[in-house]
C-alpha positions in Angstrom: 100.2 102.0 118.6 103.2 100.0 119.9 106.7 100.0 118.9 106.0 96.4 117.2 102.2 96.1 116.2 100.8 92.7 115.5 100.1 92.0 111.9 97.4 90.0 110.7 96.8 88.8 106.8 93.5 87.9 105.8 93.3 85.7 102.6 90.2 83.5 100.9 91.9 80.4 99.4 89.3 77.7 98.6 89.8 74.6 96.5 93.2 74.7 94.7 94.0 78.3 95.7 95.1 76.8 99.2 98.0 75.4 97.1 98.7 78.9 95.9 98.3 80.2 99.6 101.2 78.0 101.0 103.6 79.7 98.6 102.3 83.0 99.6 102.5 81.9 103.4 106.3 81.0 102.9 107.0 84.4 101.4 105.1 86.1 104.2 107.4 84.3 106.7 110.4 85.5 104.8 109.6 88.9 103.9 106.6 90.5 105.9 107.1 93.0 108.8 110.3 91.1 110.3 110.3 90.8 114.1 106.6 91.4 114.2 104.1 88.8 115.6 102.2 87.5 112.5 98.8 85.6 112.2 97.6 84.5 108.7 94.0 84.3 108.8 93.1 81.8 106.0 89.3 81.1 105.0 89.2 77.8 103.3 87.2 74.7 102.8 90.6 72.7 103.5 91.2 73.5 106.9 93.1 70.5 107.5 95.2 71.0 104.8 95.7 74.5 106.1 96.8 73.3 109.4 99.3 70.5 107.9 100.7 73.3 105.7 101.1 75.3 108.6 103.9 73.0 110.1 106.3 74.2 107.5 106.2 77.6 109.2 108.0 78.8 112.0 107.7 82.4 112.5 104.0 82.8 111.2 100.9 81.6 113.2 98.2 80.3 111.1 94.6 80.6 111.9 92.4 78.3 109.3 88.8 79.2 109.2 86.3 76.9 107.8 84.0 78.4 104.7 82.3 76.9 101.8 84.1 75.7 98.7 83.2 78.8 97.0 84.0 79.2 93.2 84.7 82.1 91.1 83.5 84.7 91.4 82.0 84.1 94.8 85.4 83.8 96.6 86.1 87.2 95.5 82.6 88.8 95.6 82.1 87.6 99.1 85.7 88.3 100.6 84.3 91.2 102.6 81.0 89.4 103.9 83.3 86.5 104.9 85.8 88.7 106.8 83.1 90.5 108.5 81.4 87.5 109.7 84.4 86.4 111.4 85.8 89.9 112.7 85.7 88.7 116.3 88.6 86.4 116.0 90.8 89.1 114.0 92.7 90.8 117.0 95.8 92.2 115.3 96.9 95.8 115.2 97.6 96.2 111.6 95.9 94.0 108.8 96.5 93.2 105.1 94.4 91.5 102.7 96.5 89.5 100.1 94.9 87.3 97.4 96.1 83.6 97.8 98.1 83.7 94.5 100.2 86.7 95.3 103.9 86.3 96.4 106.1 88.6 98.4 109.5 88.9 96.7 111.3 91.8 98.8 110.7 93.0 102.3 107.5 94.6 103.1 106.9 96.4 106.2 109.6 98.2 107.4 109.1 100.9 104.8 105.4 101.4 105.6 104.0 104.1 108.1 100.6 102.4 109.3 100.3 105.5 111.8 100.5 107.8 109.2 98.0 106.2 106.8 95.1 108.7 105.9 92.0 107.4 107.6 94.0 104.3 108.7 93.6 102.7 105.2 96.4 102.1 102.5 95.4 100.9 99.0 97.6 100.0 95.9 97.5 101.5 92.6 96.1 98.9 90.1 99.2 97.8 88.1 97.3 97.6 84.8 96.5 101.3 84.9 99.5 102.7 86.4 101.5 105.1 84.4 104.9 106.5 85.0 105.6 110.1 85.4 107.3 112.3 82.7 109.8 110.6 80.3 109.0 107.3 81.8 105.4 107.5 80.7 106.6 108.6 77.0 108.8 105.4 77.1 105.8 103.2 77.8 104.0 104.9 74.9 106.8 104.5 72.6 106.9 100.9 73.4 103.0 100.3 73.3 101.9 102.8 70.8 98.4 101.4 71.0 98.2 102.3 74.6 97.9 105.9 73.6 94.8 105.3 71.8 93.4 103.2 74.6 94.2 105.4 77.4 92.8 108.4 75.6 89.6 106.5 74.7 89.2 105.4 78.3 89.6 108.9 79.6 87.2 110.3 77.1 84.4 107.7 77.5 84.9 106.5 81.2 86.4 109.7 82.6 89.6 108.1 83.8 91.9 105.2 83.5 90.1 102.0 85.2 87.4 99.4 84.8 84.8 101.4 86.6 81.3 100.0 87.4 78.9 102.0 85.1 75.4 101.1 86.3 74.2 103.6 88.8 71.9 101.2 90.2 74.9 99.3 91.8 76.3 100.1 95.0 79.8 100.0 93.5 79.2 102.7 91.0 81.6 105.8 90.7 80.5 109.0 89.1 82.5 110.1 86.2 83.8 113.2 88.5 85.2 110.9 91.1 86.9 108.5 88.7 90.4 109.7 89.5 92.5 106.8 90.9 91.9 103.2 90.2 93.0 100.7 93.0 93.7 97.1 93.0 91.7 94.3 94.9 94.6 92.0 95.3 96.6 94.0 98.0 94.8 96.3 100.5 95.9 97.2 104.1 95.2 99.5 107.1 94.9 99.7 110.9 92.6 97.2 112.3 89.6 99.5 113.6 89.4 101.6 110.2 90.2 98.4 107.8 87.4 96.5 109.6 84.9 99.2 109.5 85.5 99.6 105.7 85.1 95.8 105.3 81.7 95.8 107.2 80.6 98.7 104.8 81.4 96.9 101.7 80.0 93.7 103.1 76.7 95.4 103.4 77.0 97.0 99.9 77.8 93.5 98.1 75.2 91.9 99.8 72.3 94.5 99.1 73.4 94.4 95.4 73.6 90.5 95.4 69.9 90.3 97.1 68.8 92.9 94.1 70.4 90.6 91.6 73.3 93.2 90.8 77.0 91.9 90.7 79.7 94.7 89.9 81.6 94.5 86.9 84.9 93.9 88.9 83.2 92.3 91.9 85.2 93.1 95.3 87.5 95.4 93.3 84.6 97.4 92.1 83.3 98.2 95.6 86.8 99.0 97.0 86.9 101.6 94.0 84.1 103.0 95.0 85.2 103.3 98.5 88.3 104.7 97.4 86.8 107.5 95.5 84.5 108.6 98.2 87.2 108.4 101.2 90.7 109.9 101.6 93.1 106.9 101.9 97.0 106.5 101.5 98.0 105.1 98.0 100.7 103.0 97.6 102.6 102.1 94.5 102.0 99.2 92.2 105.2 97.5 93.3 102.9 96.2 96.2 100.8 94.1 93.3 103.4 93.9 90.5 102.5 92.1 87.5 105.6 90.8 85.7 106.1 91.7 82.1 104.0 94.9 82.2 105.9 97.8 80.3 104.4 100.4 82.4 106.0 98.9 85.6 109.5 98.4 84.4 110.6 101.2 86.6 109.4 99.9 89.4 111.3 97.4 92.2 108.5 94.6 93.0 107.6 94.0 96.3 104.6 91.7 96.1 103.9 90.1 92.8 100.5 88.7 91.4 101.3 85.1 90.1 100.6 84.4 86.5 97.8 81.7 86.2 97.1 81.9 82.5 93.5 81.8 81.9 92.8 79.9 85.4 90.1 81.6 87.3 88.0 78.7 88.8 88.5 78.3 92.5 
């Protein structure tokens, strides 16, 4: 890989989520891989608006791709299929998927080592199920005593912390013995060949399930966790998908945060 690999950012941003994407794009321009060429591939039903918004950016190139105005959950469930359908126009060396409602709040890139990522892919520990080590974990449990019972119940019933798909007919199903690490769907990344291969595989899985009338419990995230349970990947900390206000994250310095939208889910 060259000294300064090109960076591609993949995002589905339909309907009003394009407005969140603009804030995210501005934060990408400020914080993501300084000095590297960056292309943001935004898959949206508001292509003209995306082009207009791109005029506010100076360092980052924007590639708006027209898709249907998907609502929730299609905008999440079909993201692998959308990316895979347009893979021929994704030509960067390193790719990141970022939800439209993410914000970079600190430098992201110089500390990452794409050449060292296991099988070329880096996933992110889900912030809701991240637990500090040692005394830090004890502090979390003391502040949130109900979390102790919740964690014990999850480990007993589900086999591990996470929101695992439990229907063995679903291609996102993870056997109990493999439920060891739960990752988030909001941020994931990899070297292009390996990540596009993963995207192709998960696009096929989600389509097969849909054609059979099945939808995984947490849509794209469930399928990503199935992949993570069966393939060795690098695992990054929850500072790359930080949820403000979570007691279990207090010891982390956030790099990418998830914007709190309250109960809003509709795209």
